[in-house]
C-alpha positions as CSV (number, residue, x, y, z in Angstrom):
1,M,-22.1,-59.8,23.0
2,I,-20.0,-60.5,26.2
3,G,-23.6,-60.3,27.8
4,Y,-24.6,-63.5,27.1
5,L,-21.5,-64.8,29.5
6,R,-23.6,-63.8,32.3
7,D,-25.7,-66.9,31.6
8,Y,-24.9,-69.9,34.0
9,A,-24.4,-72.0,31.2
10,N,-22.3,-70.1,29.0
11,A,-20.5,-69.1,31.8
12,I,-19.0,-72.5,31.8
13,T,-18.2,-72.5,28.5
14,A,-16.0,-69.9,28.6
15,L,-14.2,-71.8,31.3
16,A,-13.8,-74.3,29.6
17,Y,-12.4,-72.3,26.7
18,L,-9.6,-71.3,29.4
19,F,-8.5,-75.0,30.0
20,A,-8.7,-75.5,26.5
21,V,-6.0,-72.7,25.6
22,I,-4.5,-73.8,28.5
23,G,-4.1,-77.6,26.9
24,L,-2.6,-76.5,23.8
25,F,-0.3,-74.1,25.2
26,L,1.2,-76.4,27.4
27,A,1.3,-79.4,24.9
28,L,2.4,-77.6,22.5
29,N,5.5,-76.3,24.6
30,G,6.4,-79.6,25.2
31,K,4.2,-80.8,28.3
32,I,2.0,-83.0,26.5
33,E,0.6,-85.3,29.7
34,L,-0.2,-81.9,31.6
35,G,-2.5,-79.9,28.3
36,V,-4.0,-83.3,28.1
37,A,-4.9,-83.5,31.8
38,A,-6.3,-79.9,31.4
39,M,-8.3,-80.4,28.0
40,L,-9.9,-82.8,30.3
41,W,-11.7,-80.1,32.6
42,T,-12.5,-78.9,29.3
43,W,-14.1,-82.1,28.2
44,F,-16.4,-82.2,31.7
45,L,-17.3,-78.6,32.0
46,D,-19.1,-79.3,28.2
47,H,-21.2,-81.4,29.7
48,W,-21.9,-79.5,32.5
49,D,-22.9,-76.4,30.5
50,G,-25.9,-78.4,28.6
51,H,-26.8,-79.8,32.0
52,V,-26.9,-76.3,33.4
53,A,-28.6,-75.2,30.2
54,R,-31.0,-77.8,30.5
55,K,-31.9,-76.8,34.1
56,T,-32.1,-73.6,33.7
57,R,-34.2,-73.3,30.5
58,H,-37.0,-71.7,31.7
59,R,-34.8,-68.5,33.1
60,R,-32.3,-68.4,30.2
61,R,-33.3,-64.7,27.8
62,R,-34.2,-64.8,24.3
63,G,-31.6,-65.5,22.0
64,V,-29.1,-67.4,24.7
65,P,-30.0,-70.7,23.8
66,E,-29.0,-70.5,20.2
67,F,-25.7,-68.5,21.3
68,G,-25.2,-70.8,23.8
69,K,-25.5,-74.2,21.3
70,S,-23.4,-72.4,18.8
71,F,-20.6,-71.4,22.0
72,D,-20.5,-74.8,22.9
73,G,-20.1,-76.2,19.5
74,F,-16.8,-74.5,19.1
75,A,-16.0,-75.9,22.7
76,D,-16.1,-79.4,20.6
77,L,-14.2,-79.0,17.7
78,I,-11.3,-78.1,19.9
79,H,-11.4,-80.5,22.8
80,G,-12.6,-82.8,20.6
81,V,-11.2,-82.6,17.0
82,V,-8.4,-79.8,17.0
83,F,-6.3,-81.3,20.2
84,P,-6.6,-84.7,19.8
85,A,-4.7,-84.1,16.0
86,V,-2.5,-81.9,17.3
87,V,-1.5,-84.2,20.0
88,I,-1.1,-86.8,17.1
89,I,1.0,-85.0,15.7
90,L,3.8,-84.4,18.0
91,V,3.5,-87.3,19.4
92,G,4.1,-88.4,16.1
93,H,6.7,-85.8,15.1
94,G,5.4,-85.4,12.1
95,T,5.5,-88.6,10.4
96,A,3.3,-89.3,7.7
97,L,0.4,-91.7,9.7
98,S,0.3,-89.2,11.9
99,F,-0.6,-86.6,9.4
100,V,-3.3,-88.9,7.8
101,A,-4.7,-89.6,11.2
102,S,-5.3,-85.8,11.7
103,L,-6.5,-85.1,8.6
104,G,-9.5,-87.8,9.0
105,L,-9.9,-86.8,12.0
106,I,-10.5,-83.4,11.9
107,L,-12.5,-84.2,8.6
108,C,-14.5,-86.6,10.4
109,G,-14.9,-84.2,13.4
110,A,-15.8,-81.1,11.3
111,I,-18.4,-83.5,9.4
112,R,-20.0,-85.0,11.9
113,L,-20.0,-81.7,14.3
114,S,-21.9,-80.4,10.6
115,Y,-24.1,-82.7,11.0
116,F,-25.6,-82.6,14.3
117,E,-25.6,-79.3,14.3
118,N,-28.3,-79.3,12.1
119,V,-29.8,-82.7,12.2
120,G,-29.7,-82.9,15.9
121,L,-30.3,-85.9,17.9
122,T,-32.5,-88.8,16.2
123,A,-36.1,-89.5,17.9
124,D,-34.9,-91.7,20.6
125,A,-32.1,-89.5,21.5
126,R,-29.8,-90.8,20.4
127,F,-26.1,-89.3,18.4
128,V,-25.8,-90.7,15.0
129,G,-22.1,-91.6,15.0
130,I,-19.4,-91.9,17.9
131,P,-19.6,-88.2,19.5
132,V,-16.7,-86.2,19.1
133,S,-15.8,-86.1,22.8
134,Y,-15.2,-89.3,23.4
135,D,-11.6,-88.0,21.8
136,T,-10.4,-86.2,25.2
137,P,-11.1,-89.6,27.1
138,L,-9.6,-91.9,24.8
139,I,-6.1,-89.8,24.5
140,A,-6.0,-89.7,27.9
141,I,-6.0,-92.7,28.4
142,L,-3.3,-93.7,25.7
143,I,-1.5,-91.5,27.1
144,L,-1.7,-93.0,30.6
145,G,-0.9,-96.0,28.9
146,R,2.4,-95.5,26.9
147,P,4.9,-96.2,29.8
148,L,3.7,-99.6,29.3
149,V,4.3,-99.4,25.2
150,P,7.5,-99.1,23.1
151,G,8.1,-96.3,22.5
152,T,8.7,-96.9,18.6
153,T,5.1,-98.5,18.4
154,F,3.7,-96.0,20.5
155,P,3.1,-93.7,17.6
156,D,1.3,-95.3,15.2
157,I,-1.0,-96.8,17.9
158,V,-2.0,-93.5,18.9
159,A,-2.3,-92.8,15.0
160,I,-4.1,-95.9,14.2
161,A,-6.4,-95.4,17.0
162,F,-8.1,-92.5,15.8
163,I,-7.9,-93.4,12.6
164,V,-10.8,-95.8,13.4
165,L,-12.1,-93.1,15.9
166,A,-12.4,-90.8,13.0
167,I,-14.5,-93.2,10.8
168,L,-16.9,-94.6,14.0
169,H,-17.7,-90.6,13.8
170,V,-19.6,-91.0,10.6
171,N,-20.7,-94.4,10.6
172,T,-24.1,-93.3,10.5
173,A,-24.5,-97.7,11.5
174,I,-23.5,-96.5,15.2
175,K,-26.2,-94.8,17.8
176,V,-25.2,-93.6,20.7
177,P,-26.9,-92.2,23.9
178,P,-25.1,-88.6,25.2
179,I,-23.7,-88.4,28.6
180,R,-26.6,-86.5,30.7
181,G,-27.9,-87.1,34.5
182,K,-26.1,-89.6,36.8
183,A,-23.1,-90.3,34.0
184,I,-22.0,-86.4,34.2
185,P,-20.9,-87.1,37.9
186,V,-19.1,-90.3,36.3
187,A,-17.5,-88.4,33.6
188,T,-16.2,-86.0,35.9
189,G,-15.1,-87.9,38.4
190,F,-13.3,-89.8,35.7
191,A,-11.4,-86.4,34.3
192,V,-10.3,-85.7,37.8
193,V,-8.5,-89.2,38.4
194,A,-7.1,-88.8,34.5
195,S,-6.0,-85.6,34.9
196,V,-3.7,-85.9,38.3
197,A,-2.5,-89.2,37.1
198,L,-1.3,-87.5,33.8
199,A,0.2,-84.5,35.7
200,L,1.8,-87.4,38.4
201,L,3.4,-89.3,34.6
202,I,5.6,-85.8,34.2
203,E,8.4,-86.8,35.5
204,P,9.0,-90.2,33.5
205,A,8.0,-88.2,30.5
206,L,10.9,-85.4,31.9
207,S,13.3,-88.7,32.4
208,R,12.4,-89.9,28.7
209,Q,13.7,-86.3,27.3
210,G,16.5,-86.3,29.1
């Protein structure tokens, strides 16, 4: 089984898992900004593994693409569903609204990923519903905007934003093109810049806690 990681695309996915664990570890230990920064690296690596898989598909061994599809899907679940739900709960300090938002996100996210796993893209190569990969950038943008929002209202804004996004995940009227080609370097640039900006928020965050 470990041999599947010798494949370039699967190796990138494995690296994405490393950053996912780092992100969860940091967030659960009170460093939410750094946790989100690390998860942004999981997010952009998740796009690169698909790009590499498409470029090297003629060289991939039998069974490797199927393994890679499932391996990548679990990464989507972590960075696009589980991690944002954890941040919602941490930021909301376990309020009823944060529970509803995280529950809705996990349920709708799991439905969305299961649908894509079995149905795939539309005939014109689009996703049905908003992909869960939009969740990580959204949580990053919200955390970056946190200093501009009164502390008492910020948790509610985060929860409501993700309740809306959860509904959009399973809205079949929405068709979204995947992030491919030239959009991948753009997404990478956003992730790197946003992760650096989040790291710079650590001092203000520590001041708020002090």
